[in-house]
Structures are given as C-alpha cells and as structure tokens.
C-alpha positions in Angstrom: 0.0 0.0 0.0 2.8 2.4 0.9 4.4 1.7 -2.5 1.1 2.5 -4.2 0.7 5.8 -2.4 4.3 6.8 -3.2 3.6 5.9 -6.9 0.5 8.0 -6.9 2.4 11.0 -5.4 5.1 10.6 -7.9 2.7 10.5 -10.8 0.8 13.6 -9.5 4.1 15.5 -9.2 5.3 14.4 -12.6 2.0 15.4 -14.2 2.9 19.1 -13.3 6.4 18.6 -14.5 5.4 17.1 -17.8 3.4 20.2 -18.8 4.9 23.5 -20.1 4.3 26.7 -18.3 2.0 27.7 -21.2 -0.1 24.5 -20.7 -0.4 25.1 -17.0 -1.5 28.7 -17.5 -4.1 27.5 -20.1 -5.5 25.0 -17.6 -5.5 27.6 -14.8 -7.4 30.2 -16.8 -9.9 27.6 -18.0 -10.9 27.0 -14.4 -14.4 28.5 -13.8 -14.5 28.8 -10.0 -12.0 30.8 -8.0 -11.8 28.3 -5.2 -10.6 25.6 -7.8 -8.2 28.2 -9.2 -6.7 28.7 -5.7 -6.4 24.9 -5.2 -4.6 24.6 -8.5 -2.2 27.4 -7.6 -1.4 26.0 -4.1 -0.8 22.5 -5.5 1.5 24.0 -8.2 3.6 26.1 -5.9 3.8 23.2 -3.4 5.2 20.9 -6.0 7.3 23.6 -7.8 8.1 26.4 -5.4 9.1 29.7 -7.1 12.7 30.2 -8.0 14.1 32.8 -5.7 15.9 34.2 -8.7 12.6 34.6 -10.5 10.3 36.5 -8.0 7.7 37.1 -10.8 7.4 33.4 -11.8 3.9 33.1 -10.6 2.9 36.7 -10.8 0.0 36.2 -13.2 -1.5 33.4 -11.1 -1.5 35.7 -8.0 -2.8 38.6 -9.9 -5.6 36.5 -11.3 -6.5 35.2 -7.9 -6.7 38.7 -6.6 -9.0 39.8 -9.4 -11.3 36.7 -9.3 -11.6 36.9 -5.5 -12.6 40.6 -5.9 -15.1 39.5 -8.4 -16.4 36.9 -6.0 -16.9 39.6 -3.4 -14.2 38.3 -1.0 -12.3 41.5 -0.2 -10.1 39.8 2.4 -8.9 37.3 -0.1 -8.3 40.1 -2.7 -6.2 42.0 -0.2 -4.2 38.7 0.7 -3.1 38.3 -3.0 -2.8 42.0 -3.6 -0.3 42.2 -0.7 2.0 39.9 -2.7 2.4 42.9 -5.1 1.3 41.3 -8.3 1.5 43.2 -11.6 -1.8 43.2 -13.5 -1.9 42.4 -17.1 -4.2 44.6 -19.3 -7.0 42.0 -19.2 -6.7 41.6 -15.3 -6.7 45.3 -14.9 -9.7 45.6 -17.2 -11.6 42.9 -15.0 -10.7 44.5 -11.8 -11.8 48.0 -12.9 -15.1 46.4 -14.3 -15.8 45.0 -10.8 -15.3 48.4 -9.2 -17.6 49.8 -11.8 -20.4 47.3 -10.9 -20.0 48.1 -7.2 -19.9 51.9 -7.4 -22.9 52.0 -9.8 -24.9 49.7 -7.6 -23.9 51.7 -4.5 -22.1 48.8 -2.9 -18.8 48.6 -1.0 -18.2 52.3 -1.7 -15.3 52.8 0.9 -13.6 49.7 -0.6 -14.0 51.1 -4.2 -12.6 54.4 -3.2 -9.6 52.8 -1.5 -8.8 50.2 -4.2 -9.2 52.7 -7.1 -6.9 55.1 -5.3 -4.3 52.5 -4.8 -4.4 51.1 -8.3 -4.3 54.7 -9.8 -1.2 55.3 -7.9 0.4 52.1 -9.0 -0.5 52.7 -12.7 1.3 56.0 -12.4 4.4 54.1 -11.3 4.1 51.8 -14.3 3.4 48.8 -12.1 0.4 47.5 -14.2 -0.3 47.2 -18.0 -2.8 50.0 -18.8 -3.0 49.2 -22.6 -6.8 49.3 -22.4 -6.8 52.9 -20.9 -8.4 52.0 -17.5 -6.9 55.1 -15.9 -9.9 57.2 -17.1 -12.4 54.5 -15.8 -10.7 54.3 -12.4 -10.8 58.1 -12.2 -14.6 58.0 -12.9 -15.1 55.2 -10.4 -13.1 57.1 -7.7 -15.0 60.3 -8.4 -18.4 58.5 -8.1 -17.3 56.8 -5.0 -16.2 60.1 -3.4 -19.5 61.7 -4.4 -21.4 58.9 -2.7 -19.1 59.5 0.4 -19.8 63.2 0.3 -16.4 64.3 -0.9 -17.7 66.5 -3.7 -14.7 68.5 -4.4 -12.6 65.3 -4.9 -15.4 63.9 -7.1 -15.5 67.0 -9.3 -11.8 67.0 -9.6 -11.4 63.4 -10.6 -14.4 63.2 -13.1 -12.7 66.2 -14.8 -9.3 64.5 -14.7 -10.9 61.4 -16.3 -11.6 63.5 -19.5 -7.9 64.1 -19.9 -7.0 60.4 -20.2 -9.9 58.7 -21.9 -8.6 57.1 -25.2 -11.4 54.6 -25.6 -14.4 56.5 -24.3 -15.7 57.7 -27.7 -14.7 54.6 -29.5 -17.3 51.7 -29.6 -15.0 49.0 -28.4 -15.5 48.4 -24.7 -19.0 48.0 -23.2 -20.8 51.2 -22.3 -17.6 53.3 -22.1 -19.3 56.7 -22.8 -22.7 55.6 -21.3 -21.2 54.8 -18.0 -19.2 58.1 -17.9 -22.3 60.2 -18.7 -24.3 58.3 -16.0 -21.6 59.0 -13.4 -21.1 62.6 -14.5 -24.9 63.1 -14.1 -24.9 61.6 -10.6 -21.8 63.7 -9.6 -23.3 66.9 -10.9 -26.5 66.2 -8.9 -24.5 65.4 -5.8 -22.8 68.9 -6.2 -26.2 70.5 -6.4 -26.2 71.1 -10.2 -29.5 69.3 -10.7 -30.7 70.8 -13.9 -27.2 70.4 -15.6 -27.3 66.8 -14.4 -30.8 66.3 -15.9 -29.8 67.8 -19.2 -26.7 65.5 -19.3 -28.7 62.4 -18.6 -31.6 63.4 -20.9 -29.3 63.8 -23.8 -27.7 60.5 -23.1 -31.1 58.7 -23.3 -32.1 60.7 -26.3 -29.0 59.6 -28.2 -29.1 56.0 -26.8 -25.7 56.6 -25.1 -27.3 54.9 -22.2 -28.0 51.8 -20.2 -30.8 50.8 -17.8 -28.8 52.3 -15.0 -29.0 55.7 -16.7 -32.7 55.6 -16.2 -32.4 54.9 -12.5 -30.1 58.0 -12.1 -32.3 60.1 -14.4 -35.4 59.4 -12.3 -33.6 60.4 -9.1 -32.2 63.6 -10.7 -35.5 64.4 -12.3 -37.2 64.6 -8.9 -34.4 66.9 -7.6 -34.6 69.1 -10.5 -38.4 69.3 -10.8 -39.3 68.9 -7.2 -41.4 65.8 -7.9 -41.7 62.8 -10.1 -44.8 63.9 -12.0 -44.6 62.9 -15.7 -41.1 61.2 -15.4 -42.2 58.0 -17.0 -43.7 59.8 -20.0 -40.6 62.0 -20.2 -38.3 59.0 -20.4 -40.6 57.1 -22.8 -40.4 60.1 -25.2 -36.6 60.3 -25.0 -36.3 56.5 -25.7 -38.7 56.7 -28.6 -36.7 59.5 -30.1 -33.6 57.5 -29.8 -35.1 54.3 -31.3 -36.7 56.1 -34.2 -33.5 57.7 -35.2 -31.7 54.3 -35.2 -34.5 52.7 -37.1 -34.2 55.2 -39.9 -30.5 54.6 -40.1 -31.1 50.8 -40.2 -33.7 51.1 -43.0 -31.1 52.9 -45.1 -28.8 50.0 -44.8 -31.2 47.4 -46.1 -29.4 45.3 -48.8 -31.6 45.1 -52.0 -29.8 42.0 -53.2 -31.0 39.0 -51.3 -28.5 36.6 -50.1 -29.6 33.0 -49.3 -28.7 31.1 -46.3 -25.8 28.8 -47.0 -26.2 25.0 -46.3 -23.5 24.7 -43.7 -23.3 22.4 -40.7 -22.4 24.0 -37.4 -21.8 22.4 -33.9 -23.3 23.3 -30.6 -21.7 23.2 -27.1 -22.8 19.6 -26.7 -21.2 18.5 -30.0 -24.5 18.2 -31.8 -24.7 19.2 -35.4 -26.9 22.2 -36.1 -28.1 23.6 -39.4 -29.6 27.1 -39.5 -32.0 25.9 -42.2 -33.8 23.9 -39.6 -35.0 27.1 -38.1 -37.0 28.3 -41.1 -40.2 29.9 -40.0 -38.3 32.0 -37.5 -36.4 35.3 -37.6 -32.7 34.2 -36.9 -29.9 36.4 -35.7 -26.4 35.2 -36.0 -23.4 37.0 -34.6 -19.7 36.0 -35.1 -17.5 36.3 -32.0 -14.5 35.1 -30.1 -13.5 35.4 -26.4 -10.7 37.8 -27.2 -12.9 40.1 -29.1 -14.1 42.8 -26.5 -16.7 44.5 -28.8 -18.2 41.0 -29.4 -18.6 40.4 -25.7 -19.8 44.0 -25.1 -22.9 43.2 -27.2 -23.9 40.1 -25.3 -26.1 41.8 -22.6 -28.1 43.5 -25.4 -28.4 40.1 -27.1 -29.8 38.6 -24.0 -32.2 41.6 -23.7 -33.4 40.9 -27.2 -34.0 37.2 -26.5 -36.2 38.1 -23.6 -38.0 40.8 -25.7 -38.9 38.3 -28.4 -39.4 35.2 -26.2 -43.1 34.9 -27.2 -42.3 35.3 -31.0 -40.7 32.9 -33.5 -37.1 34.2 -32.9 -33.8 32.6 -32.4 -30.3 34.1 -31.7 -27.0 32.3 -32.0 -23.5 33.6 -31.3 -21.1 31.7 -33.6 -17.5 31.3 -32.3 -14.8 31.7 -34.8 -11.3 30.3 -34.4 -11.7 28.8 -30.9 -12.7 25.4 -29.5 -15.2 24.2 -26.9 -12.5 24.0 -24.2 -11.9 27.8 -24.6 -15.4 29.2 -25.2 -17.4 27.0 -22.6 -15.3 28.0 -19.6 -15.4 31.6 -20.7 -19.2 31.6 -21.0 -19.6 29.8 -17.6 -17.2 32.1 -15.8 -18.9 35.3 -17.2 -22.4 33.8 -16.7 -23.8 34.4 -20.2 -26.6 32.1 -21.3 -26.5 32.6 -25.0 -26.7 29.8 -27.5 -23.1 29.2 -28.8 -22.4 27.5 -32.1 -19.0 26.6 -33.5 -18.1 27.3 -37.1 -16.0 24.4 -38.3 -13.2 25.7 -40.6 -14.9 29.0 -40.9 -17.4 27.5 -43.3 -20.4 29.7 -42.7 -18.2 32.8 -42.1 -16.6 32.4 -45.5 -19.9 31.5 -47.3 -21.6 34.6 -46.0 -18.6 36.8 -47.0 -18.3 38.1 -43.4 -15.6 40.6 -42.7 -14.7 40.1 -39.1 -15.9 40.0 -35.6 -18.3 41.1 -34.4 -20.6 40.9 -37.4 -24.3 40.0 -37.3 -26.7 38.7 -40.0 -30.5 38.8 -39.8 -32.2 35.7 -41.5 -35.9 36.1 -42.3 -38.4 33.2 -41.9 -37.7 32.1 -45.5 -34.0 31.9 -45.1 -33.2 35.2 -46.9 -30.6 37.7 -45.7 -30.9 41.4 -46.5 -29.3 42.9 -43.4 -25.9 42.7 -41.8 -24.3 44.8 -39.1 -20.6 45.2 -38.3 -19.1 46.2 -35.0 -20.5 47.1 -31.6 -23.0 50.0 -31.2 -21.3 51.4 -28.1 -23.9 51.0 -25.4 -26.4 48.4 -24.1 -29.4 50.6 -25.3 -28.0 51.4 -28.7 -27.0 47.9 -29.4 -30.5 46.6 -28.4 -32.3 49.3 -30.4 -30.2 48.6 -33.4 -30.9 44.9 -33.2 -34.6 45.4 -32.6 -34.8 47.8 -35.5 -33.1 45.2 -37.8 -35.5 42.5 -36.7 -38.6 44.7 -37.0 -37.5 45.8 -40.5 -36.9 42.1 -41.5 -40.4 41.1 -40.2 -42.1 44.0 -42.1 -40.3 43.5 -45.4 -40.6 39.7 -45.4 -44.3 40.0 -44.7 -44.6 42.4 -47.6 -45.6 45.5 -45.5 
C-alpha cells in the first residue's frame, strides 16, 4: 500500500512537471471557480516552489486570484493576494476595474471602491500595471463616483474632470458602455454637487441619443425629482426620449437594407454539446447570428443586449446564436460559464459559414428572415447596451415588415 501511495504521489508531481508553463497557465485560466483556481495554484507552488531568482514566476496566477476573489466579493482574499504585489496584465486590470464599476454604480462597498481605485491609480502612475486598455480614465470615474457617494464632492468633481484628460477609448465603440457609464456617473456627480438641472440635461441627452443603459434611467429618475421637485410625468418623459432614440436608429437601419437578397448557405455547425446544427432547420423564425471570439471585446460587449433581445422576443418565432470563430469548446465554454452568459453558442468548423456569407470580421451579425433570406448585416458594436439593443430590434422589426410584404 505504501508503494502504491508513493507511486500516486510521484505520478501527480510528474504530471505538473510534464506540462509546459503555457499548458499550466491555459489549464488555470480555463478553471471556472476561483476556489478551484486557488487549489490549482497551491498545488502548483507546493510541487514547484518559485525560484528565488525569479520572483515574478507566478505573478499572473497571484494577480488573477486577486481579481477573481474581488469579483467573487471576498475582499479579504483580494487583499491577501494583492499584498503579494502582483503586476496586473491589461486583461486583469480591465476585469478589476469592471468589478469596481459594478459596485460603485450599484452603491455597494463604496469605501472599498474608493480605497482600491486610489491604490491602483497610484500604481499605474508608477508603471506597475499594464494599462493598454486605458483603464486610468475609468478608475478616475469610479473614484469620483465613490467620493461623491461618500460626500467628498470636491474630490469627485476634480477626478471626473481628470478622467476627461485620459480617456482614449471613451468615444470609441470598443468596450461595453464606455461613454454611457461616464455620462451616467457625470450626471450623478453633478447632482450630488447641487447642479440638478445640468445633471438632468446631461442624462436626458444620453437617453435621447441612446448613449445609455438601464442604470442611466435609474439615475435620471432620481435627478428628475431633484430638478423638478417631484416625479410627476417622469415615465412619459423617459418614454419620449427613448422613442426619439429608437426612431433615429430605425431610420438609419432602414437605409442599410441590402436590396440584393443573399440565401442562407447550407452549412453544418456544432453546438456546445457537440450536436450538429443547421440554421436551415429554423426556417419559419427570424434568426440572428453574430460572429464572435473570447478575445474580441466588442463582441462580448454586445452580449447583454443580445440577452435583452431574446427576452423581448421570447413569445415570438425568434432565435439568436453567437457563432464562435477560431476557438474550441475548451476555450469558449469555460469563458461563458465564468462570465455567466446564457446565449446559444455554435462553432463554425473551418470558418465555413463565415466564408460562405462573406463576413468581414468579428463582431458581425446577419439577420435571416423566416424564409432563409438575408438582407441585413451589421458590423461592430454600437457602443452602449441601449444602442445595441435598439439597433438589433430595428433590424429584426424591419426584416419582419419586409418579409411579410408590409
């Protein structure tokens, strides 16, 4: 028995030794739960302690554990790994700042948000982290919002202004809600400073132009009451702004209708369970397909709007698929599980349907009518949850109207 136990221990240790650092990192990043990530990391360093001459050997593991524990809501665990002084990659800094955004916008853990954002901003200035994705401006917004909620209005106003000086991605439809989140926070901060009418104007224009999210409406309602002295007419006011935004987008979509009809190609795809799927089996429904990959930030940015569209059309003959390009199940499934998205994922074997449709890149969506005809396509991300949803809705409604002869 002792020999058997020793053999098992040797086999377990050699399993780590037989894998390259790249293979180990891939396995680690494909783990869905942070608790399992931590177990993997602890086993790894127990069997292969860090080389004293390479203090950064396991830096990315520690950094990822810090971020994932923060996302989990365990601030003590975040601090434990953060105290090991990890250097965050661009993606890790992106995810960390996103979590602080969620908390500050939902009015949760405000003191923690203020403290962490301050600390990370100071470290970015010292070039400790990779800020390729321009998270400095977002962290300044977050810090400003946290200070406004804490009553530190002067600091809030200073930092929201500073965020304008370093916002390379704000006006570029690449990351989810970049400008919409900024306008929402600016409105809230202006109102906290007593500038209620200016705040109302800022938020109203955001909704009118669809540079908005559902959170914008929550802020707008609160500011409306302060600016007007009551909530009378607020629902009608918001509905009119939303309709104005939608009608403008619908007119733009109508101009992009493709006169030459493209037929749905006869291509077999694969779902997450390995089952063969043909889009032609969904004739009789409006089908939306969108090409994506896990490394495409604008692709992922559109997912919440897709989920919203699925809910909106749940009682109609409607189907939406996101078709992964260039990745396999072992990459896409852990990603979707970790992020919590419930979309129907298909895999495009050898880029067959991508090529057959003449797609140009990711993200790109195609709208297929009930007869299998395609007259609409859309490239890129619209820039905000509301604008992406309105655009998709307008495309679906136009397809329905044109295919029924209206």
